[in-house]
C-alpha positions in Angstrom: 130.9 159.0 96.9 129.5 160.0 93.8 126.4 159.1 91.7 128.8 156.8 89.5 129.1 154.3 92.7 125.4 154.6 93.2 124.8 153.6 89.6 127.0 150.5 89.8 125.6 149.4 93.1 122.0 149.6 91.8 123.0 148.1 88.6 125.2 145.5 89.7 123.6 144.0 93.4 121.1 141.3 93.3 120.8 140.9 97.2 120.3 143.6 100.0 120.9 142.9 103.6 118.6 145.5 105.3 120.4 145.8 109.2 117.9 147.3 111.4 114.7 146.4 109.7 111.5 147.2 111.5 108.5 145.0 111.1 106.3 148.2 111.4 105.4 149.5 108.3 105.3 153.1 109.1 109.1 152.8 110.1 111.7 153.9 107.3 113.5 150.8 107.4 110.2 148.8 106.5 109.3 151.0 103.9 112.5 151.3 102.1 113.0 147.4 102.3 109.7 146.8 101.0 110.6 149.6 98.0 113.9 147.7 97.4 112.3 144.3 97.2 109.4 145.5 94.7 112.2 147.0 92.6 113.4 143.4 92.0 116.2 142.9 94.6 116.5 139.9 97.1 116.3 141.4 100.5 117.4 139.8 103.7 115.9 141.4 106.7 118.4 141.5 109.7 117.4 142.2 113.3 117.9 139.7 116.1 114.4 140.5 117.9 112.3 139.5 114.7 111.9 136.2 113.0 110.1 137.4 109.8 109.5 140.8 107.8 107.8 141.5 104.7 107.3 137.7 104.1 111.3 136.9 104.6 113.1 135.1 107.4 114.3 137.6 109.3 118.3 137.0 110.3 119.9 137.9 113.8 123.0 138.9 112.1 124.7 139.1 108.7 126.8 136.0 109.6 123.5 134.2 109.8 122.6 134.7 106.3 123.0 131.7 104.2 125.1 132.5 100.9 126.4 135.7 99.7 125.3 139.3 99.9 126.1 142.1 97.6 124.9 145.2 99.6 124.3 146.0 103.2 121.9 148.6 103.8 122.1 150.1 107.3 119.2 151.5 109.5 121.2 151.9 112.9 122.5 155.0 114.6 125.7 156.2 113.5 127.5 154.9 116.6 126.5 151.3 116.1 127.7 151.1 112.5 131.2 150.0 113.2 130.5 146.4 114.3 128.1 146.1 111.3 130.9 147.1 109.1 133.3 144.6 110.7 130.6 141.9 109.9 130.0 143.0 106.3 133.9 142.8 105.8 133.8 139.2 107.1 131.0 138.3 105.1 132.6 139.6 101.9 130.1 142.2 100.8 131.1 144.3 97.8 129.1 147.3 98.9 127.8 148.9 102.1 125.3 151.8 102.5 124.4 153.8 105.3 120.8 155.2 105.1 120.1 159.1 105.4 121.4 160.5 108.9 123.9 157.9 109.4 127.5 159.0 109.3 130.4 157.0 110.6 133.6 158.0 109.0 135.5 155.3 110.9 133.3 152.5 109.4 133.8 154.3 105.9 137.6 154.2 106.1 137.6 150.3 107.5 135.2 149.3 104.7 136.9 151.4 102.0 140.4 150.0 102.9 138.9 146.4 102.8 137.8 147.1 99.0 134.3 147.7 100.0 132.4 150.4 98.0 130.4 152.9 100.5 127.6 155.1 100.0 126.7 157.4 103.2 123.9 159.6 104.5 121.7 158.7 101.4 118.7 157.0 100.9 118.4 154.0 98.8 114.7 154.4 98.0 115.3 157.8 96.9 118.0 157.0 94.5 116.3 154.1 93.0 113.0 156.5 92.4 115.2 159.2 91.1 116.5 156.5 88.4 112.8 155.5 87.8 112.9 151.9 89.4 
């Protein structure tokens, strides 16, 4: 996983599903998703316990999102990532991003074997900010 993949993701995606988003502004998932939205991406919040986040309808799962999703951005514990990866493959996403502190080599291999580009243990907000976005 290098900066070339990150540049490709940030330059080519339009839609970002944020899995594990919180409706609490002090939580990293909320703050990061807000930043991504303000950077011009369409976000799809995903959390079965919520109905709306950041003015967007919150979906219970990736499968519940109508239409395609370019990138799945995951705010879940490392051990909870594999089912999200499997769902992302079914959804046909192009890229999968595990936020800082989220590491799951099994999910990464499964995704890469399915042709999905993977970023692991990096913060999308920091990567956007580093590129002046």
